[in-house]
C-alpha positions as CSV (number, residue, x, y, z in Angstrom):
1,M,6.0,-26.7,26.0
2,N,3.0,-24.3,26.7
3,Q,1.2,-23.8,23.7
4,A,1.2,-20.0,22.3
5,P,-2.1,-18.0,22.9
6,T,-4.6,-17.9,20.1
7,P,-4.5,-14.5,18.7
8,P,-7.9,-12.6,19.1
9,T,-10.5,-12.5,16.2
10,L,-10.3,-9.4,14.1
11,Y,-13.1,-7.9,11.9
12,I,-12.7,-7.0,8.3
13,E,-14.4,-3.8,6.9
14,G,-14.2,-2.0,3.5
15,P,-12.1,-4.1,1.0
16,A,-11.0,-2.2,-1.9
17,F,-9.2,-3.2,-4.9
18,W,-7.9,-1.7,-8.3
19,T,-6.1,-3.0,-11.4
20,P,-6.6,-1.8,-14.8
21,T,-8.6,-4.9,-15.6
22,L,-10.7,-4.7,-12.2
23,P,-10.8,-1.2,-11.4
24,G,-12.7,-1.4,-8.2
25,W,-13.7,-3.6,-5.7
26,E,-17.3,-4.4,-7.3
27,A,-15.7,-5.4,-10.4
28,A,-13.2,-7.5,-8.7
29,R,-15.6,-9.4,-6.2
30,A,-18.2,-10.1,-9.3
31,A,-15.3,-11.5,-11.5
32,F,-13.8,-13.6,-8.5
33,R,-17.3,-14.9,-8.3
34,G,-17.4,-15.9,-11.8
35,E,-20.3,-13.2,-12.4
36,G,-18.1,-10.6,-14.2
37,T,-15.5,-10.2,-16.8
38,L,-12.2,-8.0,-17.0
39,A,-12.5,-4.5,-18.2
40,D,-11.6,-4.2,-22.1
41,P,-10.0,-1.8,-22.7
42,P,-8.3,-1.6,-19.2
43,A,-8.9,1.3,-17.0
44,K,-6.2,4.2,-17.2
45,R,-4.6,4.9,-13.7
46,P,-6.7,6.2,-10.7
47,S,-7.0,9.8,-10.0
48,P,-7.7,9.8,-6.0
49,Q,-9.5,12.8,-5.1
50,V,-7.5,12.9,-1.9
51,L,-5.0,15.1,-3.5
52,A,-5.5,18.4,-4.7
53,P,-5.7,18.8,-8.6
54,A,-2.1,19.8,-9.2
55,E,-0.7,16.9,-6.7
56,R,-2.8,14.5,-8.4
57,R,-1.2,15.5,-11.9
58,R,2.1,15.1,-10.3
59,A,2.0,12.1,-8.1
60,P,3.6,8.8,-9.7
61,D,1.5,6.0,-10.2
62,T,2.3,3.9,-7.2
63,V,1.0,6.9,-4.8
64,A,-2.2,7.2,-7.3
65,L,-2.8,3.7,-6.9
66,A,-2.4,3.6,-3.2
67,L,-4.3,6.6,-2.3
68,E,-7.1,5.2,-4.5
69,V,-8.0,2.0,-2.5
70,A,-6.9,3.5,1.0
71,A,-9.6,6.2,0.1
72,A,-12.2,3.5,-1.1
73,A,-11.4,1.3,2.1
74,L,-11.8,4.1,4.5
75,A,-15.4,5.2,2.8
76,G,-16.4,1.7,2.9
77,S,-15.5,1.6,6.7
78,G,-17.4,4.5,7.3
79,R,-14.5,5.7,9.5
80,N,-12.5,9.0,9.6
81,A,-9.2,8.6,7.8
82,A,-7.7,11.5,9.8
83,D,-7.9,9.3,13.1
84,V,-7.2,5.6,11.8
85,P,-3.4,4.2,11.8
86,C,-2.2,2.9,8.6
87,V,0.1,0.3,7.2
88,F,1.4,0.5,3.7
89,T,3.2,-2.4,2.3
90,S,4.7,-2.8,-1.2
91,A,7.5,-5.1,-2.2
92,H,9.3,-2.5,-4.4
93,G,8.0,1.0,-3.9
94,D,8.5,3.0,-6.9
95,L,10.6,1.2,-9.4
96,S,10.3,3.5,-12.3
97,I,11.6,6.2,-10.3
98,N,14.2,4.1,-8.7
99,D,15.5,3.6,-12.4
100,Y,15.3,7.0,-13.1
101,M,17.4,8.0,-10.0
102,C,19.9,5.4,-11.1
103,S,20.3,6.4,-14.5
104,T,20.7,10.0,-13.7
105,L,23.3,9.8,-10.9
106,A,25.2,7.6,-13.4
107,G,25.0,9.8,-16.3
108,D,24.4,13.4,-15.1
109,P,23.9,13.7,-11.2
110,K,23.2,17.4,-11.3
111,M,20.3,16.7,-13.7
112,L,18.6,15.1,-11.0
113,S,14.7,16.2,-10.2
114,P,14.1,17.4,-6.8
115,T,10.4,16.1,-7.1
116,K,11.4,12.5,-8.2
117,F,14.0,12.4,-5.3
118,H,11.0,13.4,-3.1
119,N,9.0,10.4,-4.6
120,S,11.9,7.9,-4.8
121,V,11.3,7.0,-0.9
122,H,9.5,4.0,0.1
123,N,7.2,5.8,2.3
124,A,6.5,8.4,-0.3
125,A,2.5,6.9,-0.6
126,V,1.9,6.9,2.9
127,G,3.5,10.4,3.5
128,Y,1.0,11.6,0.8
129,W,-1.9,10.1,2.3
130,T,-1.3,11.4,5.8
131,I,-0.8,14.8,4.5
132,G,-4.0,14.6,2.2
133,T,-6.3,13.6,5.0
134,G,-4.9,15.1,7.8
135,C,-4.0,12.0,9.7
136,M,-1.8,12.3,12.5
137,A,-2.3,8.6,13.7
138,A,0.7,6.4,13.5
139,S,1.9,5.2,10.0
140,N,4.1,2.5,8.9
141,A,5.7,1.6,5.5
142,V,6.5,-2.3,5.1
143,S,8.5,-3.9,2.6
144,A,9.6,-7.8,2.6
145,Y,9.8,-8.5,-1.1
146,E,7.4,-11.5,-2.3
147,H,6.2,-11.7,1.3
148,S,5.0,-8.0,1.4
149,F,1.4,-8.2,1.7
150,A,1.3,-11.0,4.5
151,S,4.0,-9.0,6.0
152,G,2.0,-5.8,6.2
153,L,-1.2,-7.8,7.3
154,L,0.6,-9.0,10.3
155,E,1.7,-5.8,11.1
156,A,-1.8,-4.4,10.8
157,A,-3.3,-7.5,12.8
158,V,-0.8,-7.3,15.9
159,Q,-1.2,-3.5,16.0
160,C,-5.0,-3.6,16.0
161,A,-5.2,-6.5,18.5
162,C,-2.6,-4.5,20.8
163,D,-3.8,-1.4,20.7
164,Q,-8.0,-2.1,20.1
165,E,-8.1,0.4,17.6
166,P,-8.7,0.3,13.5
167,V,-6.0,0.1,11.3
168,L,-6.0,0.7,7.8
169,L,-3.8,-1.9,5.4
170,V,-3.0,-0.9,1.8
171,G,-1.0,-2.9,-0.6
172,Y,0.4,-1.9,-3.9
173,D,3.1,-2.4,-6.5
174,A,3.8,-1.1,-9.7
175,P,5.8,-2.7,-12.9
176,T,9.6,-3.2,-13.2
177,V,11.2,-1.1,-15.7
178,G,15.0,-0.5,-17.0
179,A,17.6,-2.6,-15.5
180,L,15.9,-4.0,-12.6
181,T,13.9,-6.2,-14.9
182,S,16.9,-8.7,-14.8
183,V,16.4,-9.2,-11.2
184,T,12.9,-8.9,-10.3
185,D,9.6,-9.1,-12.1
186,S,6.7,-6.9,-11.6
187,R,3.8,-6.4,-14.2
188,G,1.0,-4.4,-14.4
189,L,-0.9,-2.0,-11.4
190,L,-2.0,-3.6,-8.5
191,A,-3.5,-2.2,-5.0
192,L,-5.9,-3.3,-2.5
193,A,-6.8,-2.2,1.0
194,L,-9.1,-3.0,4.0
195,V,-9.5,-2.1,7.3
196,L,-9.1,-4.0,10.4
197,A,-10.9,-3.5,13.5
198,S,-11.1,-5.3,17.0
199,E,-14.8,-5.2,17.4
200,P,-17.6,-6.0,14.8
201,T,-19.8,-2.9,13.4
202,E,-22.5,-2.3,11.0
203,R,-19.9,-2.1,8.3
204,T,-18.0,-5.5,9.3
205,V,-18.0,-7.7,6.0
206,A,-16.4,-11.0,7.8
207,A,-14.7,-12.1,11.1
208,L,-10.8,-12.8,10.6
209,D,-9.1,-15.7,12.7
210,W,-5.1,-15.5,12.3
211,S,-2.2,-17.4,13.6
212,L,1.4,-18.0,12.8
213,A,2.0,-21.7,11.0
214,G,5.6,-23.1,10.6
215,S,6.7,-26.0,8.4
216,E,10.2,-27.0,7.4
217,N,9.5,-26.4,3.8
218,N,6.8,-23.5,3.4
219,D,5.7,-24.2,-0.1
220,N,2.0,-24.6,0.7
221,A,0.8,-21.0,-0.1
222,T,-2.8,-20.9,-0.9
223,P,-3.1,-20.6,-4.8
224,P,-5.9,-18.4,-6.3
225,R,-9.3,-20.2,-7.7
226,S,-11.0,-18.0,-10.2
227,E,-9.8,-17.4,-13.5
228,A,-9.7,-13.7,-12.9
229,A,-7.6,-14.2,-10.1
230,K,-5.5,-16.6,-12.0
231,S,-4.8,-14.0,-14.5
232,L,-3.4,-11.7,-12.1
233,A,-1.4,-14.3,-10.1
234,E,1.7,-14.3,-11.7
235,I,2.3,-10.5,-12.6
236,N,2.8,-8.4,-9.4
237,P,3.9,-9.1,-6.0
238,M,0.4,-8.1,-4.4
239,A,-1.0,-11.0,-6.0
240,Q,-0.4,-12.8,-2.8
241,A,-3.2,-11.1,-1.2
242,L,-5.5,-12.6,-4.1
243,P,-6.9,-15.5,-2.0
244,L,-8.0,-13.5,0.8
245,F,-9.8,-11.2,-1.5
246,E,-11.1,-14.0,-3.3
247,S,-12.8,-15.5,0.0
248,L,-14.0,-12.0,0.9
249,A,-15.9,-11.9,-2.5
250,H,-17.4,-15.2,-1.6
251,I,-18.2,-14.6,2.1
252,D,-21.8,-13.5,2.0
253,N,-22.7,-17.1,0.9
254,G,-23.2,-17.9,4.7
255,N,-19.9,-19.9,4.4
256,G,-16.5,-19.6,5.9
257,S,-13.5,-20.0,4.0
258,A,-11.0,-22.7,4.0
259,P,-7.7,-21.7,5.7
260,I,-5.6,-19.4,3.6
261,D,-1.7,-19.5,3.9
262,L,0.2,-16.6,3.2
263,P,4.1,-17.5,3.4
264,L,6.1,-15.0,5.5
265,S,9.4,-16.6,5.2
266,P,10.6,-19.9,3.7
267,T,9.4,-21.7,6.9
268,L,6.6,-19.6,8.4
269,S,3.2,-18.6,7.1
270,L,0.5,-16.3,8.2
271,R,-2.8,-18.5,8.2
272,L,-5.9,-17.0,7.8
273,Q,-9.3,-18.1,8.1
274,L,-12.9,-16.0,7.4
275,R,-15.9,-16.4,9.1
276,P,-19.4,-14.5,8.0
277,H,-20.2,-12.0,10.6
278,S,-24.0,-12.0,11.8
279,R,-24.9,-8.4,12.3
280,G,-27.9,-9.6,14.6
């Protein structure tokens, strides 16, 4: 049997991170390195400047969260948001709006808010992003339950490798509310983002080797290592990304990361390995 070809190396730019206890990549990076502490009191929800003031006030938490890290990642990459294709990934979308929609439809359907309905779709955040930035490039909204970050990263990596153009990846999830808490548990606000590129630039922070790895029983997900990451590991589906962002926090020490396995299914993982990138 012929061995599958090795996917091309990609390059990471502009890592971005936001959760109330680590509001921004610099805070998260320091905490993942054991050099910082969690914010106390926790930060309030972000206020993304991509949106006009009135839209910013009306936007649900998921939109505010996703757009905050998306803008930070693009700023870190030095690229024009209007030109960069994007992949937004979320396990649940906006669960509070979904709960409101179901409750209202069950109790008094005529009172359903058009604005709430508009924000209930899974691609609401990426829609706000493309409108706010004037982005006419391709955009995707991905959902794969507990494997949503890995699935979004795979989508972005394949797109970047095939089209040979940078791709913005944004992952976000918010708390479960109402009746849905009995079937799924998501707590807190957590969002992260990065830009993948097919060629290195002066903004490159790491080289990324990636491949698919299969097993009969895929229970070997890479766990978080730092106390800061462990404190987030059980509360939100996007916590699946923590081992990758921990490795990014340490990449400037001159050493590559150990392989990182992010499950895509019970029998398939996305295997990642970071390497420092020399800027010459």
